C-alpha positions in Angstrom: 0.0 -0.2 -0.2 2.6 2.4 0.8 4.6 1.6 -2.5 1.0 2.4 -4.1 0.8 5.9 -2.4 4.3 6.6 -3.5 4.0 5.7 -6.9 0.4 8.0 -7.1 2.4 11.0 -5.2 5.6 10.6 -8.0 2.8 10.5 -11.0 1.3 13.5 -9.4 4.4 15.3 -9.1 5.2 14.8 -13.0 2.0 15.5 -13.8 2.3 19.2 -11.6 6.1 19.2 -13.1 4.3 19.4 -17.1 1.7 21.6 -15.8 3.7 24.6 -14.6 3.1 26.8 -17.1 6.0 27.5 -19.3 5.3 31.2 -19.5 5.5 31.4 -16.1 9.1 30.1 -16.1 9.9 32.7 -18.6 8.3 35.3 -16.8 10.2 34.4 -13.4 13.8 34.2 -15.8 13.1 37.7 -17.6 12.1 39.2 -14.0 15.6 38.0 -12.4 17.9 37.8 -15.7 17.7 41.2 -16.4 20.7 41.2 -19.1 19.9 41.3 -22.9 21.7 39.8 -25.5 22.9 36.8 -23.2 24.0 33.4 -24.5 22.9 30.7 -22.6 22.5 26.8 -23.0 19.7 24.9 -23.7 20.0 22.6 -20.3 21.7 22.6 -17.1 24.3 20.0 -17.0 23.7 16.7 -14.8 26.8 18.1 -12.5 24.8 21.3 -11.7 21.8 19.0 -11.1 23.6 16.7 -8.7 25.0 19.6 -6.9 21.3 21.1 -6.6 20.0 17.9 -5.0 23.1 17.5 -2.8 23.1 21.1 -1.7 19.1 21.3 -1.1 19.3 17.7 1.1 22.5 18.8 3.2 21.3 22.1 4.2 18.0 20.6 4.9 19.7 18.1 7.2 22.2 20.2 8.7 21.8 20.7 12.6 22.8 24.3 12.4 20.1 25.3 10.0 17.5 23.8 11.9 18.0 26.1 14.7 19.5 29.1 13.0 16.4 31.4 12.9 17.8 33.5 9.9 18.2 30.1 7.9 16.1 29.1 4.8 15.2 25.9 6.5 13.5 27.6 9.6 11.9 30.3 8.2 10.1 28.5 5.1 9.5 25.3 7.0 8.6 22.9 4.0 6.4 19.9 4.6 7.6 16.5 3.6 5.3 16.5 0.5 7.4 20.0 -0.5 11.0 18.3 0.1 9.8 15.4 -1.6 8.1 17.7 -4.6 11.2 20.2 -4.9 13.5 16.7 -4.8 11.4 15.3 -7.9 11.4 18.4 -10.0 15.7 18.5 -9.4 15.9 15.1 -10.7 13.6 15.8 -13.6 16.0 19.0 -14.9 17.7 16.1 -16.9 14.5 16.3 -19.4 14.2 19.7 -19.4 15.3 21.6 -22.5 15.1 25.7 -23.1 14.1 26.8 -26.3 15.5 29.8 -28.1 14.0 33.4 -27.1 14.1 32.5 -23.5 15.7 35.9 -22.5 15.0 39.0 -25.2 17.9 39.5 -27.8 19.7 36.3 -26.2 21.3 33.5 -28.3 20.9 29.7 -26.9 23.9 27.4 -27.2 23.3 23.6 -27.4 25.2 21.3 -24.8 26.4 19.6 -28.1 28.0 22.3 -29.4 29.8 23.7 -26.1 30.9 20.1 -25.8 32.6 20.4 -29.2 34.2 23.8 -28.8 35.5 22.7 -25.2 36.7 19.0 -26.0 40.5 19.8 -26.7 42.4 22.5 -25.0 40.3 24.9 -22.8 42.0 27.8 -23.8 41.7 27.1 -27.5 38.0 26.5 -26.5 37.4 29.7 -24.6 39.4 31.5 -27.4 36.9 30.3 -29.7 34.0 31.0 -27.5 35.2 34.5 -27.0 35.5 35.0 -30.4 31.8 33.7 -32.0 29.7 33.9 -29.0 30.7 36.7 -26.4 32.3 37.0 -23.0 30.4 34.1 -21.0 27.3 32.0 -21.0 24.7 31.1 -18.5 22.9 28.0 -17.3 19.4 28.2 -15.6 17.4 25.4 -13.9 13.7 25.1 -14.7 12.3 27.2 -11.8 10.5 25.1 -9.3 7.4 27.0 -7.8 6.1 26.1 -4.3 3.2 27.6 -2.5 0.9 28.9 -5.7 3.4 30.1 -7.2 4.8 32.3 -4.2 8.3 30.7 -3.5 10.8 29.6 -6.3 14.0 27.3 -6.2 16.3 28.7 -9.0 19.8 27.3 -10.2 21.8 30.2 -12.1 25.5 29.7 -13.4 27.4 32.2 -15.5 30.7 30.6 -17.4 33.5 32.8 -18.4 36.6 31.4 -19.0 39.0 28.4 -17.4 38.5 29.8 -14.0 35.8 32.3 -14.3 32.5 31.5 -13.3 29.9 31.3 -10.4 26.8 29.4 -9.8 23.8 30.6 -7.4 20.9 27.9 -6.3 18.5 30.5 -4.6 15.4 30.7 -2.9 13.0 33.8 -4.2 9.9 34.6 -2.7 7.0 36.5 -4.5 6.2 39.9 -2.6 3.7 42.3 -3.9 4.1 40.5 -7.4 7.9 40.9 -7.7 10.3 38.0 -7.2 12.7 38.9 -4.4 16.1 36.4 -3.9 15.3 35.5 0.0 17.8 32.8 0.6 20.7 31.4 -0.8 21.1 27.4 -0.7 24.5 27.7 -2.2 26.9 30.1 -3.9 30.3 29.1 -5.3 32.5 31.0 -7.6 36.1 30.1 -9.5 
């Protein structure tokens, strides 16, 4: 019986994933990525997905976050169903691909093109990238909305060279119709 309930919950979560309006995702990204003319990838990459899942669950289970009144874990008080939903949605990121036109006056670069550019020497790859595409490229997760689209989990990454980049996994809260970055789950830079 427990297995049946778990399977039904999983199917419900998958259905809700597909029901999340792509225009809502696009509006969210356009509201938090205000740059125009960016280069972005069509997908997020498995290493970023693995990092999102690890960081999310490590912070949830960290004793110091449960006791820290300013932590997102204590402030948001996610239900077990919400935790499971976020974990499922992070896993489903592998099945999602962005289309051209996500950000105004932008260029999409496909993962297979990036792999071909950087296949050999990383410096040669970046030289080619800078000459043909620009200074950097971005990766975006598909936003994960909770609580009637008033809370959003979102991963954003910028790569600009061999040791030049930054990634942020943030939680946004919608306040008076505007998305505001409220909490950081993880933040890395190279």
